[in-house]
Backbone as JSON, one array per atom type, in Angstrom:
{
  "sequence": "MRTLNPVKRHRERCRQARAQMSQYLDGELEPRAAGRIERHVRWCPDCRRMLANLRRTVTGLGALRDLPAPNGSQG",
  "N": [[-49.86, 29.65, 1.56], [-51.37, 30.39, -1.48], [-50.87, 33.07, -3.68], [-53.06, 35.34, -5.33], [-52.4, 37.44, -6.84], [-51.24, 38.24, -9.95], [-48.71, 39.32, -10.65], [-47.09, 38.91, -8.41], [-47.23, 36.14, -8.33], [-45.95, 35.5, -10.73], [-43.37, 36.51, -10.19], [-42.64, 34.79, -8.12], [-42.59, 32.35, -9.47], [-40.5, 32.89, -11.21], [-38.42, 33.17, -9.36], [-38.3, 30.56, -8.33], [-37.66, 29.12, -10.67], [-35.17, 30.22, -11.36], [-33.64, 29.45, -9.18], [-33.24, 26.8, -9.72], [-31.88, 26.56, -12.09], [-29.12, 25.91, -12.56], [-29.01, 23.24, -11.75], [-30.8, 22.25, -13.62], [-29.38, 22.64, -16.05], [-27.28, 20.9, -15.56], [-28.54, 18.52, -15.72], [-29.73, 17.4, -13.49], [-32.28, 17.52, -12.48], [-35.52, 16.17, -11.77], [-37.69, 14.83, -14.3], [-40.23, 16.13, -14.29], [-39.77, 18.53, -12.87], [-37.82, 19.64, -14.52], [-39.36, 20.05, -16.78], [-41.04, 22.07, -15.86], [-39.24, 24.2, -15.68], [-38.56, 24.47, -18.39], [-41.06, 25.14, -19.53], [-41.52, 27.57, -18.21], [-39.37, 29.26, -19.04], [-40.0, 29.43, -21.67], [-41.99, 31.35, -21.94], [-41.14, 33.47, -20.39], [-39.2, 36.15, -20.81], [-37.06, 37.28, -19.31], [-36.11, 35.21, -17.64], [-35.49, 33.36, -19.61], [-33.39, 34.66, -20.9], [-31.58, 34.73, -18.75], [-31.13, 31.99, -18.38], [-29.93, 31.36, -20.84], [-27.59, 32.91, -20.65], [-26.38, 31.7, -18.43], [-26.02, 29.15, -19.47], [-24.15, 29.72, -21.51], [-22.01, 30.57, -19.91], [-21.41, 28.24, -18.44], [-20.69, 26.55, -20.54], [-18.46, 27.93, -21.53], [-16.74, 27.8, -19.32], [-16.4, 25.07, -19.21], [-14.95, 24.68, -21.54], [-12.54, 25.81, -20.84], [-11.46, 23.91, -19.22], [-10.36, 22.1, -20.94], [-8.1, 23.29, -21.91], [-4.52, 23.51, -21.96], [-2.57, 23.81, -18.98], [-0.98, 26.86, -18.0], [2.62, 27.44, -18.2], [4.47, 26.67, -15.29], [2.36, 26.65, -13.54], [0.19, 24.86, -11.35], [-1.72, 21.98, -12.14]],
  "CA": [[-51.04, 30.17, 0.89], [-51.06, 30.87, -2.83], [-51.32, 34.43, -3.94], [-53.83, 35.5, -6.55], [-51.81, 38.55, -7.58], [-50.44, 37.64, -11.03], [-47.33, 39.8, -10.64], [-46.4, 38.19, -7.34], [-47.15, 34.73, -8.75], [-44.9, 35.45, -11.75], [-42.08, 36.68, -9.51], [-42.36, 33.56, -7.38], [-42.2, 31.33, -10.45], [-39.14, 33.26, -11.65], [-37.5, 32.84, -8.27], [-38.17, 29.1, -8.29], [-36.96, 28.68, -11.88], [-33.76, 30.65, -11.28], [-32.98, 28.65, -8.14], [-32.98, 25.45, -10.22], [-31.29, 26.59, -13.43], [-27.85, 25.17, -12.61], [-29.37, 21.83, -11.71], [-31.41, 21.94, -14.91], [-28.32, 22.52, -17.05], [-26.48, 19.73, -15.23], [-29.37, 17.32, -15.88], [-29.95, 16.84, -12.16], [-33.68, 17.65, -12.06], [-36.5, 15.17, -12.19], [-38.33, 15.29, -15.54], [-41.32, 17.07, -14.03], [-39.18, 19.82, -12.5], [-37.18, 20.16, -15.74], [-40.45, 20.53, -17.62], [-41.5, 23.37, -15.33], [-38.24, 25.19, -16.1], [-38.7, 24.66, -19.84], [-42.29, 25.89, -19.78], [-41.38, 28.93, -17.7], [-38.48, 30.07, -19.88], [-40.63, 29.6, -22.98], [-42.79, 32.58, -21.96], [-40.55, 34.53, -19.56], [-37.96, 36.59, -21.48], [-35.97, 37.52, -18.36], [-35.54, 33.92, -17.24], [-34.91, 32.77, -20.82], [-32.09, 35.32, -21.06], [-30.71, 34.28, -17.67], [-30.74, 30.61, -18.66], [-28.99, 31.4, -21.96], [-26.32, 33.42, -20.12], [-25.81, 30.65, -17.58], [-25.58, 28.08, -20.38], [-22.91, 30.18, -22.14], [-20.97, 30.57, -18.88], [-21.05, 26.85, -18.16], [-19.99, 26.05, -21.73], [-17.15, 28.57, -21.56], [-15.9, 27.23, -18.25], [-16.07, 23.71, -19.62], [-13.91, 24.77, -22.56], [-11.27, 26.12, -20.15], [-10.95, 22.67, -18.65], [-9.63, 21.39, -21.99], [-6.87, 24.02, -22.26], [-3.36, 23.13, -21.14], [-2.23, 24.77, -17.92], [0.2, 27.7, -18.33], [3.88, 26.99, -17.58], [4.71, 27.1, -13.92], [1.19, 26.55, -12.68], [-0.2, 23.5, -10.99], [-2.94, 21.6, -12.82]],
  "C": [[-50.62, 30.74, -0.47], [-51.64, 32.26, -3.03], [-52.08, 34.49, -5.26], [-53.29, 36.64, -7.41], [-50.9, 37.99, -8.67], [-48.99, 38.1, -11.06], [-46.53, 39.06, -9.59], [-46.22, 36.72, -7.71], [-46.03, 34.57, -9.79], [-43.52, 35.57, -11.1], [-41.68, 35.43, -8.74], [-41.93, 32.45, -8.33], [-40.81, 31.62, -10.99], [-38.12, 32.87, -10.59], [-37.26, 31.33, -8.22], [-37.37, 28.59, -9.49], [-35.47, 29.02, -11.78], [-32.99, 29.85, -10.26], [-32.59, 27.27, -8.65], [-32.27, 25.42, -11.57], [-29.99, 25.82, -13.54], [-28.11, 23.67, -12.6], [-29.99, 21.38, -13.03], [-30.34, 21.72, -15.97], [-27.44, 21.3, -16.81], [-27.25, 18.42, -15.38], [-29.71, 16.64, -14.57], [-31.4, 16.91, -11.69], [-34.51, 16.47, -12.54], [-37.18, 15.7, -13.46], [-39.46, 16.3, -15.32], [-40.8, 18.46, -13.71], [-38.49, 20.45, -13.71], [-38.23, 20.72, -16.69], [-40.98, 21.87, -17.16], [-40.53, 24.48, -15.75], [-38.43, 25.5, -17.59], [-39.95, 25.45, -20.19], [-42.15, 27.34, -19.35], [-40.52, 29.78, -18.64], [-39.05, 30.26, -21.29], [-41.39, 30.92, -23.05], [-42.22, 33.71, -21.11], [-39.22, 34.98, -20.17], [-36.8, 36.82, -20.52], [-35.31, 36.21, -17.95], [-34.92, 33.2, -18.43], [-33.52, 33.34, -21.06], [-31.11, 34.85, -19.98], [-30.23, 32.84, -17.91], [-29.73, 30.56, -19.81], [-27.62, 31.89, -21.49], [-25.62, 32.37, -19.26], [-25.28, 29.51, -18.44], [-24.25, 28.47, -21.06], [-21.75, 30.16, -21.14], [-20.49, 29.16, -18.6], [-20.26, 26.26, -19.32], [-18.58, 26.63, -21.8], [-16.22, 28.02, -20.5], [-15.5, 25.8, -18.58], [-14.95, 23.7, -20.65], [-12.55, 25.06, -21.92], [-10.63, 24.86, -19.59], [-10.08, 21.92, -19.66], [-8.33, 22.08, -22.39], [-5.71, 23.53, -21.39], [-3.08, 24.23, -20.1], [-1.02, 25.59, -18.36], [1.43, 27.14, -17.63], [3.99, 27.53, -16.17], [3.49, 27.03, -13.0], [0.88, 25.08, -12.42], [-1.54, 23.18, -11.63], [-3.68, 20.62, -12.09]]
}
């Protein structure tokens, strides 16, 4: 059953968007689902900030992959 309370509806949309952010960044979502994420973060500052932080984290971790392994460690 859908709730009519706008605060609860917003929280539910945030929850759904946040659950799919990693998949969105990896390009694993269907276009319709990706569009929902994009529309949501356009007007939700909290989720927009969370997506930006996740994007920076993923980018930073990707950059680590390109670094040579320290001496004595297994790669």
